[in-house]
PDB file of N, CA, C and O in Angstrom:
ATOM      1  N   MET A   1     121.912  92.154 122.519  1.00  0.00           N
ATOM      2  CA  MET A   1     121.261  92.250 120.931  1.00  0.00           C
ATOM      3  C   MET A   1     122.082  91.217 120.567  1.00  0.00           C
ATOM      4  O   MET A   1     123.301  91.205 120.742  1.00  0.00           O
ATOM      5  N   ALA A   2     121.183  90.017 119.870  1.00  0.00           N
ATOM      6  CA  ALA A   2     121.999  88.764 119.459  1.00  0.00           C
ATOM      7  C   ALA A   2     121.805  88.788 117.403  1.00  0.00           C
ATOM      8  O   ALA A   2     121.063  88.330 116.534  1.00  0.00           O
ATOM      9  N   ASN A   3     123.024  89.644 117.541  1.00  0.00           N
ATOM     10  CA  ASN A   3     122.608  89.651 115.489  1.00  0.00           C
ATOM     11  C   ASN A   3     121.672  89.395 114.983  1.00  0.00           C
ATOM     12  O   ASN A   3     121.466  88.378 114.321  1.00  0.00           O
ATOM     13  N   LYS A   4     120.678  90.567 115.271  1.00  0.00           N
ATOM     14  CA  LYS A   4     119.543  90.774 114.802  1.00  0.00           C
ATOM     15  C   LYS A   4     119.829  91.587 112.623  1.00  0.00           C
ATOM     16  O   LYS A   4     120.517  92.353 111.949  1.00  0.00           O
ATOM     17  N   THR A   5     118.629  90.573 112.557  1.00  0.00           N
ATOM     18  CA  THR A   5     118.764  90.538 111.006  1.00  0.00           C
ATOM     19  C   THR A   5     117.639  91.625 110.340  1.00  0.00           C
ATOM     20  O   THR A   5     116.789  91.942 111.172  1.00  0.00           O
ATOM     21  N   LEU A   6     117.501  92.117 109.306  1.00  0.00           N
ATOM     22  CA  LEU A   6     116.620  92.887 108.778  1.00  0.00           C
ATOM     23  C   LEU A   6     116.226  92.455 107.438  1.00  0.00           C
ATOM     24  O   LEU A   6     116.979  92.019 106.568  1.00  0.00           O
ATOM     25  N   LYS A   7     114.896  92.633 107.364  1.00  0.00           N
ATOM     26  CA  LYS A   7     114.482  91.882 105.654  1.00  0.00           C
ATOM     27  C   LYS A   7     114.236  93.902 104.777  1.00  0.00           C
ATOM     28  O   LYS A   7     113.575  94.810 105.280  1.00  0.00           O
ATOM     29  N   ILE A   8     114.693  93.934 104.012  1.00  0.00           N
ATOM     30  CA  ILE A   8     114.451  94.556 103.678  1.00  0.00           C
ATOM     31  C   ILE A   8     113.682  95.142 101.979  1.00  0.00           C
ATOM     32  O   ILE A   8     114.251  94.423 101.158  1.00  0.00           O
ATOM     33  N   THR A   9     113.009  95.787 101.447  1.00  0.00           N
ATOM     34  CA  THR A   9     112.130  95.870 100.051  1.00  0.00           C
ATOM     35  C   THR A   9     112.068  96.892  99.522  1.00  0.00           C
ATOM     36  O   THR A   9     111.797  97.965 100.060  1.00  0.00           O
ATOM     37  N   LEU A  10     112.344  96.673  98.248  1.00  0.00           N
ATOM     38  CA  LEU A  10     112.243  97.970  97.653  1.00  0.00           C
ATOM     39  C   LEU A  10     111.212  98.134  96.857  1.00  0.00           C
ATOM     40  O   LEU A  10     111.012  97.552  95.791  1.00  0.00           O
ATOM     41  N   VAL A  11     110.218  99.332  97.637  1.00  0.00           N
ATOM     42  CA  VAL A  11     108.902  99.037  97.156  1.00  0.00           C
ATOM     43  C   VAL A  11     108.541 100.125  96.433  1.00  0.00           C
ATOM     44  O   VAL A  11     107.368 100.497  96.469  1.00  0.00           O
ATOM     45  N   ARG A  12     109.646 100.907  95.546  1.00  0.00           N
ATOM     46  CA  ARG A  12     108.859 102.901  94.787  1.00  0.00           C
ATOM     47  C   ARG A  12     110.193 102.265  93.626  1.00  0.00           C
ATOM     48  O   ARG A  12     110.975 101.327  93.781  1.00  0.00           O
ATOM     49  N   SER A  13     110.052 103.058  92.676  1.00  0.00           N
ATOM     50  CA  SER A  13     110.511 102.818  91.232  1.00  0.00           C
ATOM     51  C   SER A  13     111.759 103.787  92.048  1.00  0.00           C
ATOM     52  O   SER A  13     111.573 104.309  93.147  1.00  0.00           O
ATOM     53  N   LEU A  14     112.724 103.866  91.452  1.00  0.00           N
ATOM     54  CA  LEU A  14     114.200 104.774  91.863  1.00  0.00           C
ATOM     55  C   LEU A  14     114.280 105.753  90.362  1.00  0.00           C
ATOM     56  O   LEU A  14     115.329 106.172  89.874  1.00  0.00           O
ATOM     57  N   ILE A  15     112.592 106.025  89.684  1.00  0.00           N
ATOM     58  CA  ILE A  15     112.994 107.001  88.823  1.00  0.00           C
ATOM     59  C   ILE A  15     112.813 108.283  89.287  1.00  0.00           C
ATOM     60  O   ILE A  15     112.326 108.203  90.415  1.00  0.00           O
ATOM     61  N   GLY A  16     112.971 109.421  88.956  1.00  0.00           N
ATOM     62  CA  GLY A  16     113.120 110.759  89.304  1.00  0.00           C
ATOM     63  C   GLY A  16     113.727 111.181  90.704  1.00  0.00           C
ATOM     64  O   GLY A  16     113.676 112.325  91.157  1.00  0.00           O
ATOM     65  N   SER A  17     114.455 109.813  91.478  1.00  0.00           N
ATOM     66  CA  SER A  17     114.926 109.728  92.120  1.00  0.00           C
ATOM     67  C   SER A  17     116.531 110.382  91.978  1.00  0.00           C
ATOM     68  O   SER A  17     117.054 110.141  90.890  1.00  0.00           O
ATOM     69  N   THR A  18     117.522 111.329  93.143  1.00  0.00           N
ATOM     70  CA  THR A  18     118.602 111.142  93.111  1.00  0.00           C
ATOM     71  C   THR A  18     120.096 110.856  92.934  1.00  0.00           C
ATOM     72  O   THR A  18     120.081 110.042  93.856  1.00  0.00           O
ATOM     73  N   GLU A  19     121.082 110.838  92.624  1.00  0.00           N
ATOM     74  CA  GLU A  19     121.647 109.830  92.309  1.00  0.00           C
ATOM     75  C   GLU A  19     122.179 109.305  93.465  1.00  0.00           C
ATOM     76  O   GLU A  19     122.635 108.165  93.539  1.00  0.00           O
ATOM     77  N   ARG A  20     122.137 110.067  94.334  1.00  0.00           N
ATOM     78  CA  ARG A  20     122.549 109.624  95.939  1.00  0.00           C
ATOM     79  C   ARG A  20     121.674 108.351  96.181  1.00  0.00           C
ATOM     80  O   ARG A  20     122.153 107.263  96.498  1.00  0.00           O
ATOM     81  N   HIS A  21     120.312 108.603  95.996  1.00  0.00           N
ATOM     82  CA  HIS A  21     119.245 108.085  96.324  1.00  0.00           C
ATOM     83  C   HIS A  21     119.403 106.398  95.905  1.00  0.00           C
ATOM     84  O   HIS A  21     119.297 105.345  96.535  1.00  0.00           O
ATOM     85  N   ARG A  22     119.796 106.864  94.121  1.00  0.00           N
ATOM     86  CA  ARG A  22     119.713 105.359  93.501  1.00  0.00           C
ATOM     87  C   ARG A  22     121.233 104.714  93.942  1.00  0.00           C
ATOM     88  O   ARG A  22     121.362 103.505  93.749  1.00  0.00           O
ATOM     89  N   ALA A  23     122.177 105.321  94.417  1.00  0.00           N
ATOM     90  CA  ALA A  23     123.449 104.555  94.835  1.00  0.00           C
ATOM     91  C   ALA A  23     123.026 103.873  96.045  1.00  0.00           C
ATOM     92  O   ALA A  23     123.121 102.646  96.034  1.00  0.00           O
ATOM     93  N   THR A  24     122.565 104.456  97.112  1.00  0.00           N
ATOM     94  CA  THR A  24     122.532 103.687  98.162  1.00  0.00           C
ATOM     95  C   THR A  24     121.389 102.810  98.212  1.00  0.00           C
ATOM     96  O   THR A  24     121.230 101.880  99.003  1.00  0.00           O
ATOM     97  N   VAL A  25     120.717 103.134  97.425  1.00  0.00           N
ATOM     98  CA  VAL A  25     119.819 101.759  97.507  1.00  0.00           C
ATOM     99  C   VAL A  25     120.255 100.168  96.729  1.00  0.00           C
ATOM    100  O   VAL A  25     119.874  99.022  96.967  1.00  0.00           O
ATOM    101  N   ARG A  26     121.337 100.804  95.596  1.00  0.00           N
ATOM    102  CA  ARG A  26     122.321  99.844  94.523  1.00  0.00           C
ATOM    103  C   ARG A  26     123.246  98.927  95.946  1.00  0.00           C
ATOM    104  O   ARG A  26     123.317  97.735  96.246  1.00  0.00           O
ATOM    105  N   ALA A  27     123.655  99.799  96.357  1.00  0.00           N
ATOM    106  CA  ALA A  27     124.870  99.236  97.819  1.00  0.00           C
ATOM    107  C   ALA A  27     123.600  98.914  98.857  1.00  0.00           C
ATOM    108  O   ALA A  27     124.237  98.540  99.842  1.00  0.00           O
ATOM    109  N   LEU A  28     122.274  98.835  99.216  1.00  0.00           N
ATOM    110  CA  LEU A  28     121.978  97.748  99.878  1.00  0.00           C
ATOM    111  C   LEU A  28     121.385  96.432  98.711  1.00  0.00           C
ATOM    112  O   LEU A  28     120.601  95.497  98.878  1.00  0.00           O
ATOM    113  N   GLY A  29     121.883  96.725  97.963  1.00  0.00           N
ATOM    114  CA  GLY A  29     121.846  95.271  97.107  1.00  0.00           C
ATOM    115  C   GLY A  29     121.025  94.959  96.454  1.00  0.00           C
ATOM    116  O   GLY A  29     121.073  93.855  95.912  1.00  0.00           O
ATOM    117  N   LEU A  30     119.925  95.849  96.253  1.00  0.00           N
ATOM    118  CA  LEU A  30     118.674  96.369  95.755  1.00  0.00           C
ATOM    119  C   LEU A  30     118.179  96.718  94.725  1.00  0.00           C
ATOM    120  O   LEU A  30     117.800  97.884  94.825  1.00  0.00           O
ATOM    121  N   ARG A  31     117.883  96.069  93.259  1.00  0.00           N
ATOM    122  CA  ARG A  31     117.792  96.533  92.008  1.00  0.00           C
ATOM    123  C   ARG A  31     116.840  96.545  91.135  1.00  0.00           C
ATOM    124  O   ARG A  31     116.803  97.197  90.092  1.00  0.00           O
ATOM    125  N   HIS A  32     115.773  95.552  91.711  1.00  0.00           N
ATOM    126  CA  HIS A  32     113.863  95.344  91.144  1.00  0.00           C
ATOM    127  C   HIS A  32     113.140  95.582  92.491  1.00  0.00           C
ATOM    128  O   HIS A  32     113.461  95.313  93.649  1.00  0.00           O
ATOM    129  N   ILE A  33     111.731  96.356  91.780  1.00  0.00           N
ATOM    130  CA  ILE A  33     110.809  96.523  92.980  1.00  0.00           C
ATOM    131  C   ILE A  33     110.606  95.378  93.761  1.00  0.00           C
ATOM    132  O   ILE A  33     111.251  94.376  93.452  1.00  0.00           O
ATOM    133  N   ARG A  34     109.897  95.332  94.635  1.00  0.00           N
ATOM    134  CA  ARG A  34     109.609  93.911  95.164  1.00  0.00           C
ATOM    135  C   ARG A  34     111.080  92.950  95.602  1.00  0.00           C
ATOM    136  O   ARG A  34     111.011  91.937  96.298  1.00  0.00           O
ATOM    137  N   GLN A  35     112.364  93.505  95.039  1.00  0.00           N
ATOM    138  CA  GLN A  35     113.285  92.402  95.668  1.00  0.00           C
ATOM    139  C   GLN A  35     113.293  92.610  96.970  1.00  0.00           C
ATOM    140  O   GLN A  35     113.031  93.800  97.144  1.00  0.00           O
ATOM    141  N   THR A  36     113.486  91.978  98.146  1.00  0.00           N
ATOM    142  CA  THR A  36     114.471  91.768  99.037  1.00  0.00           C
ATOM    143  C   THR A  36     115.862  90.857  99.260  1.00  0.00           C
ATOM    144  O   THR A  36     116.388  89.810  98.882  1.00  0.00           O
ATOM    145  N   VAL A  37     116.130  92.263 100.342  1.00  0.00           N
ATOM    146  CA  VAL A  37     117.247  91.059 100.794  1.00  0.00           C
ATOM    147  C   VAL A  37     117.420  91.280 102.095  1.00  0.00           C
ATOM    148  O   VAL A  37     116.781  92.283 102.413  1.00  0.00           O
ATOM    149  N   GLN A  38     118.199  90.634 103.333  1.00  0.00           N
ATOM    150  CA  GLN A  38     118.482  90.289 104.582  1.00  0.00           C
ATOM    151  C   GLN A  38     119.673  90.678 104.648  1.00  0.00           C
ATOM    152  O   GLN A  38     120.590  90.223 103.964  1.00  0.00           O
ATOM    153  N   MET A  39     119.772  91.635 105.554  1.00  0.00           N
ATOM    154  CA  MET A  39     121.551  92.560 106.425  1.00  0.00           C
ATOM    155  C   MET A  39     121.333  92.234 107.536  1.00  0.00           C
ATOM    156  O   MET A  39     120.181  92.055 107.932  1.00  0.00           O
ATOM    157  N   ALA A  40     122.372  92.084 108.283  1.00  0.00           N
ATOM    158  CA  ALA A  40     122.587  92.487 109.823  1.00  0.00           C
ATOM    159  C   ALA A  40     122.338  94.094 109.921  1.00  0.00           C
ATOM    160  O   ALA A  40     122.514  95.113 109.254  1.00  0.00           O
ATOM    161  N   ASP A  41     121.834  93.686 111.131  1.00  0.00           N
ATOM    162  CA  ASP A  41     121.739  95.457 111.245  1.00  0.00           C
ATOM    163  C   ASP A  41     122.546  96.241 112.630  1.00  0.00           C
ATOM    164  O   ASP A  41     122.599  96.143 113.856  1.00  0.00           O
ATOM    165  N   THR A  42     123.045  96.968 111.638  1.00  0.00           N
ATOM    166  CA  THR A  42     124.307  98.138 112.483  1.00  0.00           C
ATOM    167  C   THR A  42     123.203  99.627 112.029  1.00  0.00           C
ATOM    168  O   THR A  42     122.170 100.082 111.538  1.00  0.00           O
ATOM    169  N   PRO A  43     124.761  99.848 112.834  1.00  0.00           N
ATOM    170  CA  PRO A  43     124.308 101.738 112.433  1.00  0.00           C
ATOM    171  C   PRO A  43     124.111 101.955 111.106  1.00  0.00           C
ATOM    172  O   PRO A  43     123.128 102.445 110.549  1.00  0.00           O
ATOM    173  N   THR A  44     125.544 101.386 110.460  1.00  0.00           N
ATOM    174  CA  THR A  44     125.701 102.114 109.611  1.00  0.00           C
ATOM    175  C   THR A  44     124.205 101.836 108.503  1.00  0.00           C
ATOM    176  O   THR A  44     123.598 102.813 108.065  1.00  0.00           O
ATOM    177  N   LEU A  45     123.810 100.542 108.198  1.00  0.00           N
ATOM    178  CA  LEU A  45     122.581 100.250 107.751  1.00  0.00           C
ATOM    179  C   LEU A  45     121.864 100.963 108.038  1.00  0.00           C
ATOM    180  O   LEU A  45     121.231 101.379 107.067  1.00  0.00           O
ATOM    181  N   ARG A  46     121.472 101.549 109.322  1.00  0.00           N
ATOM    182  CA  ARG A  46     120.270 102.473 109.786  1.00  0.00           C
ATOM    183  C   ARG A  46     120.511 103.412 108.818  1.00  0.00           C
ATOM    184  O   ARG A  46     119.747 103.689 107.893  1.00  0.00           O
ATOM    185  N   GLY A  47     121.989 104.083 109.127  1.00  0.00           N
ATOM    186  CA  GLY A  47     121.763 104.717 108.448  1.00  0.00           C
ATOM    187  C   GLY A  47     121.654 105.100 106.784  1.00  0.00           C
ATOM    188  O   GLY A  47     121.517 106.270 106.427  1.00  0.00           O
ATOM    189  N   MET A  48     121.697 104.480 106.253  1.00  0.00           N
ATOM    190  CA  MET A  48     121.648 104.317 104.698  1.00  0.00           C
ATOM    191  C   MET A  48     120.260 103.842 104.552  1.00  0.00           C
ATOM    192  O   MET A  48     119.891 103.800 103.378  1.00  0.00           O
ATOM    193  N   LEU A  49     119.382 103.469 105.439  1.00  0.00           N
ATOM    194  CA  LEU A  49     117.999 103.150 105.051  1.00  0.00           C
ATOM    195  C   LEU A  49     117.431 104.354 105.604  1.00  0.00           C
ATOM    196  O   LEU A  49     116.254 104.578 105.321  1.00  0.00           O
ATOM    197  N   ALA A  50     117.961 105.056 106.236  1.00  0.00           N
ATOM    198  CA  ALA A  50     116.996 106.894 106.509  1.00  0.00           C
ATOM    199  C   ALA A  50     117.325 107.682 105.172  1.00  0.00           C
ATOM    200  O   ALA A  50     116.749 108.683 104.744  1.00  0.00           O
ATOM    201  N   LYS A  51     117.996 107.246 104.823  1.00  0.00           N
ATOM    202  CA  LYS A  51     118.205 108.324 104.016  1.00  0.00           C
ATOM    203  C   LYS A  51     117.475 107.739 102.310  1.00  0.00           C
ATOM    204  O   LYS A  51     117.558 108.572 101.407  1.00  0.00           O
ATOM    205  N   VAL A  52     116.844 106.433 101.983  1.00  0.00           N
ATOM    206  CA  VAL A  52     116.147 105.756 101.572  1.00  0.00           C
ATOM    207  C   VAL A  52     114.651 105.298 101.681  1.00  0.00           C
ATOM    208  O   VAL A  52     114.073 104.492 100.951  1.00  0.00           O
ATOM    209  N   ALA A  53     114.225 105.888 102.599  1.00  0.00           N
ATOM    210  CA  ALA A  53     113.302 105.320 103.706  1.00  0.00           C
ATOM    211  C   ALA A  53     111.736 105.883 102.743  1.00  0.00           C
ATOM    212  O   ALA A  53     110.661 105.301 102.887  1.00  0.00           O
ATOM    213  N   HIS A  54     111.879 106.797 102.027  1.00  0.00           N
ATOM    214  CA  HIS A  54     110.628 106.467 101.264  1.00  0.00           C
ATOM    215  C   HIS A  54     110.776 105.435  99.770  1.00  0.00           C
ATOM    216  O   HIS A  54     109.942 105.082  98.937  1.00  0.00           O
ATOM    217  N   LEU A  55     111.568 105.296  99.851  1.00  0.00           N
ATOM    218  CA  LEU A  55     111.874 103.710  98.842  1.00  0.00           C
ATOM    219  C   LEU A  55     111.392 102.360  99.154  1.00  0.00           C
ATOM    220  O   LEU A  55     110.618 101.565  98.621  1.00  0.00           O
ATOM    221  N   VAL A  56     112.276 102.386 100.427  1.00  0.00           N
ATOM    222  CA  VAL A  56     111.801 100.700 100.892  1.00  0.00           C
ATOM    223  C   VAL A  56     110.987 100.384 102.554  1.00  0.00           C
ATOM    224  O   VAL A  56     110.677 101.110 103.499  1.00  0.00           O
ATOM    225  N   LYS A  57     110.896  99.207 102.318  1.00  0.00           N
ATOM    226  CA  LYS A  57     110.147  98.513 103.670  1.00  0.00           C
ATOM    227  C   LYS A  57     111.062  98.054 104.302  1.00  0.00           C
ATOM    228  O   LYS A  57     111.892  97.276 103.831  1.00  0.00           O
ATOM    229  N   VAL A  58     111.042  98.487 105.506  1.00  0.00           N
ATOM    230  CA  VAL A  58     111.914  97.285 106.321  1.00  0.00           C
ATOM    231  C   VAL A  58     111.365  96.694 107.678  1.00  0.00           C
ATOM    232  O   VAL A  58     110.846  97.285 108.624  1.00  0.00           O
ATOM    233  N   GLU A  59     111.627  95.380 107.499  1.00  0.00           N
ATOM    234  CA  GLU A  59     110.915  94.037 108.802  1.00  0.00           C
ATOM    235  C   GLU A  59     112.397  93.449 109.537  1.00  0.00           C
ATOM    236  O   GLU A  59     113.512  93.150 109.109  1.00  0.00           O
ATOM    237  N   GLU A  60     111.756  93.468 110.828  1.00  0.00           N
ATOM    238  CA  GLU A  60     112.887  92.946 111.444  1.00  0.00           C
ATOM    239  C   GLU A  60     112.533  91.000 111.233  1.00  0.00           C
ATOM    240  O   GLU A  60     111.469  90.439 110.968  1.00  0.00           O
ATOM    241  N   ALA A  61     114.207  90.294 111.537  1.00  0.00           N
ATOM    242  CA  ALA A  61     113.828  88.986 110.506  1.00  0.00           C
ATOM    243  C   ALA A  61     113.692  87.974 111.604  1.00  0.00           C
ATOM    244  O   ALA A  61     113.409  86.806 111.335  1.00  0.00           O
TER     245      ALA A  61
END
């Protein structure tokens, strides 16, 4: 596995979501809907994405 990266895009609003979900999305570096960030694929990141899978779209970069 040679430094895989993931493209993470916020696709749903955080209105009505729990404070833990909001904190997780902020920790991913996402602030606005349709904002995209690229991050290294790590087990920690995968765990965060599992918690907010209903709010984000994940693609391999």
